[in-house]
N, C-alpha and C positions, 0 to 999 in steps of 0.2 A: 275206704269207701270211695267209689268212683264218682265222677262228675256226670251230670245229666245236662246235655247242651242241646238246645233247640237251634237247628239250622234250616232255613227255608230253601228248598231245591231250586225255586225260580231265580233266586238271587243270593247265593251263599255269602254270608257276611264275612269279609276278609279277616276281621278281628277274631271271629270264632274259629275260622279255618286255621289261622296262625296258632291259636291256643292248642288245637288238636295236633297240628304238625309238630309243635314244640314237645308235646308228650310223646309222639311217635319217635322223634329224634332221640329222646332220652330212654328209649327202650320200652315205652308204655304200650299197652294193648287197648284197642278201641273196638267198639261195635258200631257199625255204620250202615246206612242204607245203600242198596244197589237197585238195579231195575228188576231184581227178583227178590230173593229172601235177604234179610239182614245178614251182614258178614262180620266175622271176627277177624281182625287184621292187625298187622304190625309192619314196621319198616323192614324191608327185605335184607337190609345190610346189618341188622342187629341180631347177633347170634343168641344173646340171652332172651330176647323177646320171642324168637322162633322156638327156643326150647320151652318157654312158658306155654305157648300155644300147643306144642306137642304134648306137654303134660296134661293140659286141660282136656285135650281130645283123646288122650290115652293111646297115643301112637308113638312109634320111634321116629325121630326127626328125619333120619335118612330115608325112611320109607313113606313119608307123608306125601299124599297127592293133593297139594294145595294149588290154588290159582295165583297167578301174578296179575294184579290189577294194574292196568296201564292207562295213561291219559289218552293216548292216540296211537296210531300205527307206527309213528316214528320211534316209539320205545322198543319196538320189536327187535331191531338189530342188536340191542344190548344183550339179549339172552337167547335169541333164536338164530339158527343157521339160515343162510340165504335160502329164500323160498322161490319157487317158480311163479310164472305169471298167472297161471290158472288158480293157484292157491291164493295169491295176493288178491285176485279179483273176487274170490269168495269172501275173504276177510273184509274187503272194501264194501261189498254189498251188505254184509251182516252186521258190521260194527259202526258205531256203538250199538249194542243190542244184547239181548238175554242169551248169549252163547258163551261157552268155554271151548276154545279151540286148542287141541293138543298138537304141538308143533315140535320139530326136532330142536333140541337145545344146542347151544354152542359152548365154547370153552370159557366164556365169561360168567357162567353161572356162579352164584355165591358158593363158597366151599361146602356148605351144608347140602347142596343139591348137585354136587359135582358128579356123583355116580349116576345121575338120571340121564337117560338118553332123550327124554322128551319133557316139555313143560306145558302146563295149561295156562293159556293166556285169556284174560277177560278185559274188555273195554265196555263197562256198563253204560247204558243209556240213562245215567243219573249224574247230574251236574255236581252233587256234593262229593261223590266218590272220585270223579275225574279231577275236580278242583283240588282235592286233598293230595292226589298223586302229583299234580303239576306243582303245587306249592312245596311238597316234600322233595321233589327232584329225582325220584326213582320210584319203582313200583312198590305197592303194598302187597305183602303175601296175605292171602285170604282163604278162609274156609267158612262155609255157611253155618249158622247157628241152629239150623233146623234139625230135628230128630230124624234119623233115617226112616223110622217106621211111621211116625205120626207128624202131622202138621197141625200144631196147636196154636191157640190164640197168642200165647206168650212168645211165639216166634214172629208175630206180625205187628203186635201192639208195642210201641217203644216203651211205654210206661211199665208194662208187664215184663218186657225184656230187661229193663233196668232192675226191677225187683229181683229177677232171677240171677242176674249176672253182676250186680253191683260190687260183690266182694271178690270177683275174679278179674275184672278189667279196670282200666283207669278212666275211660270215658265211654259213655253210651250217648250216641248222637240220635236225637229225635228228628228224623227227617220225614215224619208222617208215617202212615201205615205202610208196612212192607207187603210184598206179595207172598203168597204161600206156595208158589211153584218155583222150583229150582231152574237153573239154566239148562239149555240143551247142550250136551257135550258131543263134539264132533272131532274125531281123530283125523288130522290132515298130515300125519307124519309118514304115511305110506303112499303108494301110488294112487289109490282110490280113497275118497272120503268114507269114513266109517262112523255111523251114528252109535255112540256109546250109551247115551241116555237121552231120551226124548223129554224135553221139559217145556219151558215157556216159549223158546224160540221156534218159529215155524221152519219146517224143512223145505219150504218153497225157495230157499236161497240158491238151490242147485239148479 
């Protein structure tokens, strides 16, 4: 049975953040708030945890298209090839915010993602998510808990999320009601930006 932990976004409690980070370091799975829908995440460096998420989502780990949740743009160089000035300017304008940017991956990607040419990077405008990543010291790999077809109340209400997920994850963070719109996905790995999915983030950043 998982834990249900209340964390306030205005001022995330360091003690509660540490509790969550300790679980992540041990290979635990968490459900946590972002600036869009709630996410299912784990430590990017823990293979067993990554495999657990792949099983839950019914996908092969090598083929999974998950986001890397970063604390700020300084994390980018860990996993992303050098980007040009115009790409950097777009990222700077849009982040933190409700966007996933697809960028060219570099040779430092964890072995599970080595075959991937690109990575999806997110820096949510949510202090709980960013504080967790900062305290952990590396990105969280994340996938949204929303259903592809329907956006139901149990994907936005933390108590209902807990009821549905308590036997699958180690911690569900109650960070208030989630949004029911996913992030806008923009591919910046080619010469011109390509909008892959229009979501919560406005396209006025271009």
